[in-house]
C-alpha distance (Angstrom), angle and dihedral (degrees) to the residues before:
residue distance angle dihedral
M1 . . .
K2 3.83 . .
T3 3.81 90.8 .
K4 3.80 92.1 49.8
I5 3.80 91.2 51.5
K6 3.85 93.1 49.7
K7 3.83 90.4 48.2
A8 3.81 91.6 48.9
L9 3.84 92.4 50.0
K10 3.79 89.6 53.6
D11 3.79 87.3 66.7
K12 3.81 105.4 94.2
N13 3.87 95.5 -144.5
F14 3.81 94.6 45.5
S15 3.85 92.1 46.7
E16 3.87 91.0 50.9
L17 3.84 90.5 48.5
V18 3.85 91.3 51.0
K19 3.85 96.1 43.7
G20 3.79 97.3 38.9
G21 3.77 91.8 40.4
G22 3.83 90.6 52.1
V23 3.77 92.8 58.6
S24 3.79 92.9 43.9
I25 3.74 91.5 48.1
F26 3.80 90.2 51.9
L27 3.80 92.0 53.3
R28 3.75 94.4 44.4
F29 3.76 94.1 44.2
G30 3.88 88.2 50.7
G31 3.81 89.9 53.2
L32 3.81 92.1 47.2
A33 3.80 91.3 46.1
V34 3.85 92.2 54.6
G35 3.80 90.2 46.2
Y36 3.82 89.2 50.5
L37 3.80 89.1 50.2
L38 3.83 90.8 52.2
T39 3.81 91.1 50.2
L40 3.81 89.5 47.2
V41 3.85 93.8 50.4
I42 3.89 93.4 46.5
A43 3.84 92.5 44.6
N44 3.88 93.1 49.4
L45 3.83 95.9 43.5
F46 3.80 101.1 36.5
G47 3.82 106.9 18.0
A48 3.76 131.2 -133.4
R49 3.88 92.6 -52.5
G50 3.82 93.2 52.7
L51 3.82 89.9 48.3
G52 3.80 91.7 47.0
D53 3.80 94.2 50.2
Y54 3.82 88.4 49.0
V55 3.83 94.1 49.9
L56 3.86 92.1 47.7
A57 3.81 92.7 48.6
I58 3.80 95.6 50.3
T59 3.80 90.3 42.9
V60 3.80 91.0 59.7
L61 3.81 90.8 45.9
R62 3.77 90.2 52.2
L63 3.82 92.2 48.6
F64 3.84 92.8 54.2
T65 3.82 91.0 42.4
L66 3.79 88.1 53.7
L67 3.80 89.7 54.5
A68 3.90 91.7 45.6
K69 3.88 93.3 51.1
L70 3.85 94.3 57.2
G71 3.78 86.6 -160.4
L72 3.81 90.6 -66.4
D73 3.85 92.5 130.5
T74 3.80 92.4 59.7
T75 3.82 92.2 40.0
S76 3.87 88.1 56.4
I77 3.82 90.0 61.9
R78 3.79 91.0 58.6
F79 3.84 97.6 45.1
I80 3.85 97.9 38.8
A81 3.86 93.9 45.2
S82 3.80 89.3 49.8
F83 3.77 95.7 46.3
A84 3.83 92.4 42.9
L85 3.86 91.0 51.9
Q86 3.81 88.5 54.4
E87 3.80 91.5 40.4
K88 3.83 90.7 -122.1
W89 3.82 93.4 150.7
T90 3.77 94.8 160.4
S91 3.77 89.6 57.0
I92 3.86 88.5 54.6
F93 3.86 89.8 54.2
Y94 3.79 92.1 47.9
F95 3.77 91.8 47.2
R96 3.79 89.1 53.3
K97 3.75 91.4 50.7
Q98 3.76 88.1 56.3
V99 3.81 96.2 45.7
V100 3.82 99.3 45.6
P101 3.86 97.7 62.5
I102 3.83 91.2 45.7
L103 3.81 93.1 49.0
S104 3.85 91.1 44.8
F105 3.82 92.6 53.2
T106 3.77 95.6 44.1
S107 3.82 91.6 47.4
I108 3.77 91.9 53.8
V109 3.78 92.2 48.8
A110 3.84 90.8 48.1
S111 3.85 90.7 47.5
L112 3.79 91.8 52.5
M113 3.84 91.6 46.8
M114 3.78 90.8 49.7
Y115 3.81 93.7 48.5
F116 3.81 97.5 46.2
L117 3.83 92.0 42.8
S118 3.76 92.8 46.8
E119 3.80 97.0 106.1
P120 3.85 98.5 52.0
I121 3.77 89.3 41.6
A122 3.88 91.8 51.1
D123 3.90 89.1 47.1
L124 3.74 90.6 49.0
I125 3.82 97.3 52.2
N126 3.86 96.5 28.9
T127 3.80 97.0 -120.8
N128 3.87 135.7 128.6
V129 3.84 110.9 -74.7
R130 3.81 89.6 -146.4
Y131 3.82 90.9 65.8
I132 3.80 91.2 54.8
Q133 3.76 93.4 46.6
L134 3.83 91.8 48.7
N135 3.78 93.2 47.2
A136 3.81 91.4 51.1
F137 3.85 89.1 75.3
F138 3.75 91.7 59.0
V139 3.81 101.0 58.0
M140 3.76 91.6 98.6
P141 3.75 99.9 49.1
M142 3.87 88.2 45.6
A143 3.84 91.7 50.7
F144 3.79 92.5 48.5
F145 3.75 91.7 45.8
M146 3.82 89.2 56.9
L147 3.82 90.6 44.7
H148 3.83 91.6 54.8
Y149 3.75 99.8 45.1
Q150 3.79 91.0 49.2
S151 3.82 88.4 47.8
L152 3.80 88.5 54.3
R153 3.81 87.0 53.1
G154 3.82 89.5 53.5
L155 3.81 88.6 52.5
K156 3.85 87.3 51.9
R157 3.79 93.4 -116.2
I158 3.78 90.1 143.8
A159 3.82 97.5 164.9
E160 3.81 91.7 55.4
F161 3.75 92.1 42.3
S162 3.84 91.1 50.4
F163 3.76 92.2 49.7
F164 3.79 96.1 49.7
Y165 3.80 94.4 39.5
R166 3.80 101.1 43.1
M167 3.81 108.3 23.1
S168 3.76 117.5 12.5
Q169 3.80 101.5 82.6
S170 3.70 97.1 46.0
L171 3.79 92.9 43.3
F172 3.82 94.8 51.9
S173 3.80 90.5 42.1
V174 3.85 91.8 57.7
I175 3.80 90.8 48.1
A176 3.82 91.9 48.0
I177 3.82 92.7 48.1
V178 3.78 90.6 51.8
I179 3.80 91.8 50.7
I180 3.81 98.6 41.9
Y181 3.79 92.1 43.8
Q182 3.86 88.9 65.1
F183 3.80 89.1 65.2
T184 3.81 104.3 32.8
T185 3.88 135.2 12.6
D186 3.80 93.7 -161.5
A187 3.79 118.8 147.1
E188 3.78 87.5 -118.8
V189 3.81 94.6 66.3
P190 3.88 95.9 96.0
V191 3.78 91.2 53.8
Y192 3.78 93.0 46.6
A193 3.81 89.0 47.7
Y194 3.77 92.5 51.5
L195 3.76 91.7 50.5
V196 3.77 91.5 49.6
S197 3.81 88.1 52.1
V198 3.84 91.9 50.3
S199 3.85 88.5 53.5
I200 3.79 93.0 49.9
V201 3.82 97.9 44.8
A202 3.81 91.3 44.1
F203 3.82 89.3 56.5
L204 3.83 95.5 41.2
S205 3.78 93.6 47.8
F206 3.81 89.6 50.6
L207 3.81 90.5 52.6
S208 3.76 92.7 46.1
Y209 3.82 91.9 50.2
R210 3.82 91.9 46.1
Y211 3.82 90.6 48.5
W212 3.79 95.4 51.1
I213 3.80 98.4 40.9
K214 3.81 88.3 51.0
N215 3.83 91.8 45.4
K216 3.81 93.3 50.9
S217 3.85 98.4 39.3
E218 3.84 101.2 38.8
G219 3.79 108.8 127.7
R220 3.83 93.0 -2.8
Q221 3.74 101.9 86.6
S222 3.79 120.1 116.8
A223 3.77 138.2 -171.7
D224 3.85 89.8 -110.4
K225 3.71 116.0 92.4
E226 3.79 136.3 170.4
V227 3.78 109.0 -126.2
R228 3.73 123.7 -152.9
S229 3.77 119.0 -167.7
Y230 3.80 120.6 -124.1
S231 3.79 89.9 -115.4
E232 3.76 92.1 53.0
I233 3.80 92.2 50.9
L234 3.78 92.4 48.0
K235 3.80 91.5 45.4
I236 3.79 88.1 61.6
S237 3.82 98.3 36.5
I238 3.80 100.9 48.4
P239 3.83 96.5 59.2
L240 3.80 88.1 48.6
M241 3.85 88.0 54.0
F242 3.76 89.2 56.4
A243 3.83 92.0 49.7
Q244 3.83 88.3 49.8
S245 3.81 89.4 49.4
V246 3.86 91.3 56.4
Q247 3.86 89.1 50.9
F248 3.80 89.5 47.1
I249 3.82 89.1 53.1
I250 3.77 91.8 51.6
A251 3.80 94.5 46.2
W252 3.82 101.7 40.0
T253 3.83 111.7 18.8
D254 3.77 95.0 88.9
K255 3.82 91.5 56.7
L256 3.79 93.5 48.6
M257 3.78 91.3 47.0
L258 3.74 91.7 47.8
G259 3.83 88.0 51.5
N260 3.86 88.5 52.1
M261 3.79 97.6 45.5
T262 3.79 103.9 29.5
T263 3.82 135.3 14.8
S264 3.80 137.3 -65.8
E265 3.78 87.6 -111.1
D266 3.75 89.0 62.7
V267 3.77 91.1 48.3
G268 3.79 89.7 53.1
I269 3.85 92.5 50.5
Y270 3.79 92.0 45.9
H271 3.81 92.5 47.6
T272 3.82 90.1 53.3
A273 3.82 92.5 50.6
F274 3.82 90.0 47.4
K275 3.81 92.1 49.9
L276 3.72 92.8 50.8
S277 3.81 93.3 48.3
M278 3.82 89.6 53.3
F279 3.79 89.9 71.1
A280 3.79 87.0 73.3
A281 3.78 89.4 58.3
V282 3.84 95.6 55.0
S283 3.82 93.8 93.7
L284 3.83 93.1 46.8
M285 3.83 92.5 51.2
S286 3.77 92.6 43.4
I287 3.80 97.9 48.6
N288 3.84 89.3 45.3
S289 3.80 91.5 61.5
I290 3.83 90.8 52.2
A291 3.87 98.8 37.2
S292 3.85 97.9 45.1
P293 3.83 95.4 77.8
K294 3.83 90.8 46.3
F295 3.87 90.7 52.5
A296 3.86 87.7 52.6
E297 3.84 92.3 45.4
M298 3.86 94.0 51.6
F299 3.83 91.9 43.7
G300 3.80 90.5 48.8
K301 3.85 90.9 52.7
N302 3.84 88.6 45.5
D303 3.81 86.7 -123.4
M304 3.85 99.6 151.3
E305 3.81 92.9 168.8
G306 3.76 90.0 52.2
L307 3.83 90.4 47.5
K308 3.80 91.0 50.0
K309 3.86 91.4 49.3
V310 3.85 93.5 49.7
V311 3.86 91.2 46.1
H312 3.82 92.6 51.9
Q313 3.78 92.2 44.8
S314 3.80 93.5 51.6
T315 3.83 92.0 44.8
K316 3.75 91.1 52.7
I317 3.88 92.2 51.3
I318 3.77 90.1 47.4
F319 3.75 92.3 50.1
W320 3.79 98.6 48.9
T321 3.77 93.3 43.9
S322 3.85 94.4 46.5
V323 3.82 104.2 40.9
P324 3.78 98.0 63.6
L325 3.84 89.7 56.2
V326 3.81 92.2 48.7
V327 3.83 90.5 49.6
I328 3.78 88.3 54.0
F329 3.82 89.9 50.5
F330 3.81 90.7 50.9
I331 3.88 92.8 48.5
F332 3.83 98.9 43.3
P333 3.80 109.1 25.1
E334 3.81 95.1 133.3
F335 3.78 93.6 48.3
L336 3.80 93.0 49.4
L337 3.83 94.9 48.6
G338 3.79 91.7 41.0
L339 3.81 88.2 64.7
F340 3.83 85.4 75.7
G341 3.78 95.4 48.8
E342 3.77 139.5 -70.3
E343 3.75 94.1 -83.1
F344 3.77 90.2 61.5
K345 3.76 92.6 64.5
I346 3.82 91.8 81.6
G347 3.90 85.7 72.2
V348 3.85 92.5 69.9
T349 3.78 95.2 104.8
A350 3.81 92.0 45.5
F351 3.74 88.8 49.3
I352 3.88 92.3 52.4
F353 3.80 90.4 49.8
L354 3.78 93.6 50.0
S355 3.81 90.9 46.8
C356 3.80 90.6 52.0
G357 3.77 88.0 54.9
R358 3.81 90.6 53.0
L359 3.84 90.2 48.5
I360 3.83 90.9 56.5
S361 3.76 89.0 50.1
S362 3.79 88.2 54.7
F363 3.76 92.9 50.0
S364 3.82 90.4 49.6
G365 3.78 98.5 50.3
S366 3.80 128.4 -156.4
V367 3.81 94.7 -25.5
G368 3.80 96.8 145.3
N369 3.81 93.1 51.0
I370 3.80 91.9 46.9
L371 3.82 90.0 56.6
Q372 3.76 92.8 46.1
M373 3.79 94.6 47.3
T374 3.82 95.0 47.8
G375 3.83 100.7 54.1
N376 3.82 94.6 -93.9
Q377 3.78 95.6 109.9
N378 3.79 93.6 124.3
I379 3.82 91.3 56.6
Y380 3.85 87.2 49.5
A381 3.78 92.0 49.3
K382 3.82 90.6 50.7
I383 3.88 92.7 49.6
L384 3.79 89.9 46.6
F385 3.83 90.5 51.0
V386 3.82 92.7 49.7
G387 3.81 89.0 47.3
A388 3.85 89.9 53.2
I389 3.82 93.0 49.6
L390 3.81 90.9 46.2
N391 3.82 89.9 50.7
V392 3.79 92.6 52.3
T393 3.81 93.4 45.0
L394 3.85 93.9 49.3
N395 3.82 90.6 47.5
L396 3.81 91.0 52.1
I397 3.84 89.1 51.0
L398 3.80 102.2 39.4
I399 3.79 106.7 35.7
P400 3.85 99.1 63.2
D401 3.82 121.6 81.0
T402 3.82 86.5 -110.7
S403 3.87 90.8 66.8
P404 3.84 109.8 144.4
L405 3.83 87.0 -134.6
A406 3.78 94.8 51.2
V407 3.84 89.4 112.0
F408 3.85 85.8 66.6
N409 3.78 92.1 48.1
I410 3.86 89.5 -107.2
V411 3.84 95.8 140.6
G412 3.81 135.1 103.3
I413 3.79 113.0 3.7
N414 3.89 90.6 -3.9
G415 3.82 88.2 53.9
A416 3.80 92.0 50.6
A417 3.84 91.0 48.0
F418 3.89 91.2 47.6
A419 3.83 88.4 51.0
S420 3.82 91.8 50.6
M421 3.81 91.5 46.4
S422 3.80 93.2 48.6
S423 3.83 95.6 48.2
L424 3.80 90.7 45.3
I425 3.80 91.7 50.9
I426 3.86 94.1 46.4
W427 3.79 91.1 45.1
N428 3.90 93.4 51.9
V429 3.76 96.3 40.0
S430 3.84 90.7 49.3
M431 3.77 91.0 53.4
V432 3.84 92.7 45.8
F433 3.81 88.4 58.9
V434 3.83 93.1 43.7
V435 3.87 88.8 54.1
K436 3.85 89.3 48.4
K437 3.85 90.8 51.0
K438 3.83 93.5 45.9
F439 3.86 101.5 41.4
G440 3.78 106.3 15.1
F441 3.82 101.5 -115.3
Y442 3.80 138.7 88.5
T443 3.84 117.0 -120.3
F444 3.83 96.7 -154.2
Y445 3.80 123.7 107.2
I446 3.69 122.8 -154.8
P447 3.88 116.5 161.4
F448 3.86 116.2 -107.9
I449 3.86 92.0 11.4
K450 3.79 115.8 105.7
R451 3.79 118.7 -141.2
């Protein structure tokens, strides 16, 4: 075994996957751990209902922020990275002067829409209308927070980006809850704490971006600038917004639909099970970030054997680092959920379903990234869209008491979890077969079974 490991580490690609993946796993695991701590604190202090109201309130805020951004945050990565590489710092400043007014206007419009639609939205998802109205005032800081951390990513400030993207909101929310709870134990404390954290991270991300753009550009600006028209910027950003919308549907639709068809307590319990199951996806997400450039590199060189080798190496790492966690989930589901309180134990079945979905993702490997890095992004987008529609449809069928699988207890939060598991499995398996058809090899890894 020791000899095999040494031999594998001599392979440059495998060694980079292990080393780079280790750092990425650490950062992602830290972010998930802080998010887990936040869920644990809210669940223990305010119960499943308090957690459910909190989740529903921030989900609505994220939805309207998504609309306000128009994909400009992701577009900024592309332009800023390109300009920075060519040291066109004046172009970055001009690009920002174009983006800020657009984002300010769309944020105000989204805030007004959210505020005046607060009552029907609250009725639709069974949550407190005051939370929706209060959150409406924070669309703009949330939108600019996302713009700034993505801009830091464009400047290749990955440590700062990782902190703001993965950890900052949960970390400051926990701190704010601890402080506010000393003065009031109101059920609204988690929402107030989250909004305090949004304000803090929006300000800090602005300072960080300002510092690094000044640090990199000082004394290097020129009169020359590459000008992009507003229509060109929006032509790129709006399709990205639609892609983000599909991802939002996949990630949040089950919680919103649970809020509509059940109770906020169920939303809180389901959210906890979902958060726990995400630990099994840490390795997949981490290896993806390291392996994606390698997929693109091998494809660009038309080295299909090299691509196949890197794919199989990455899938093997993902499998062996994910399966032990899933096994623990299967053995101790009641104990893990019981950490949040006795009422959360009813989410055991949902937790098992969600963990099964993560397990299939581990078997399948980085299929989505392979398609995106090899010029098959349109196929990927179509599969993603079908997966989103399937998820919504299954939630509509399986959450209500009239669920056709109610006899198997697949109803309510279990129905939502089964829907998520099913769409995740179909999505991954479909992409596995697409990769097989396009490149002639399977991505999955199952020990003792040859591909």
